[in-house]
N, C-alpha and C positions, 0 to 999 in steps of 0.2 A: 593462451587463445585467440585466435586469427581475430582480427579486427573485422571480418565476415560474419565469426560468430559472433563477436561482441554486436556486431550491427542486429541480428535475429534477435538476438537476448533482448535489446535495448526494446526493438520493435512488440515483442511479446510481453514486456513490461510497462509499454506505454499506455495503457488503459491505467496500469494501478497507479503509475506517477499521476496522471491526469485528477482521478479520484481525490486522492490523498491532498493536490491543489487544494481543495476549500479548508478553512477554518474549522466549520461545524463538521464537516465528514472525519476531518484528520482528529477533530475532539472524540467521535464516535470511536472510533477506533483503535483511540488509548480507552475506552471505557472500556471497550470488548477486550482487550488485551488482558485484563486479569484472568480470563478463562470461563468464566461465566457466561451460558448465554442469557440474555436479557431480552425484555419486553419493551414495546415500544416505549409504554407509563415509565419504567425504567428508566431508560435513556432518556426521556423528554423531563424526567424530575427536576434537575438544576440547568436545564436550557431556558433561555427566552425565547426558543424557536417553538412552533405549534407542530403538534403529533403528525399533521398532514406534511409539513415539511419534512420532519425528519422520519418521515416515511421516505419520502423522494429521495434524500440522501443515503438512505439506507438500500435503495433499488440501484443506485449508482455504484456503491459498493461493490453489492451482490453482482451486477451486471460485470465489475471489473474482477471479480473471482475474490475479494478480499472478504466477504461476508457469505455468511449463508443462514436461512430461514429454515425454522422448524415450526409447525404448527402444531400444536397443544389443544385440542379442543378448538375453540373460538380463538385463541391468541397465539400469534406469532411469534418468537424466541429467536432473535438473533444471536450469531458465533461467528466472532473471528476465523477465517482461513489463512493460518501462519505460513501456507503452503508460498501463498501468493507472496507475500511479504517475505520471505527468504528469496522466490526467484527475482524479486525486485532488490532484494539487497546483495544478490551475486550476480546483478548486471551493473549494481554503483562499483561493486571491488572490481570486476570487469575494467570499467572506466578511468579507476584509480591505480589500476597496476599501468593499464596505457600510459599512464601521466608519469607514473615511478619510470618508466622504462624508456618516456625521452628524455625527462629531466635527467636521467641518470647517462644517456648518451651525451645529453648536453654538455654534462657537468664534463663527462670524457675527454671530450672534444675540449673543451675552452683551457682543461688542465695539461693538454699535452703542447 
């Protein structure tokens, strides 16, 4: 992968990394990773954070493409969007490959 395409992939993944940089949001993503959509009440059950605060965190995750909400009657249920996480993982994999390539070139140079 070219450095340009890696840079584009990273730019696209930046909102995901920014959203995951908060401990509460990361915890919410972990809870949603079980695959079952959950309500605000379920997501706040063992948090010392208010429902209002969790709602704000969920909006940040939704804006980053990590979470989607589905309205059921008066209740919203939130589910993880795995594709966004997969895209972010591919961006990190691209960076890892660049580092591995650079280290291999350095090793080859030093061994000569």
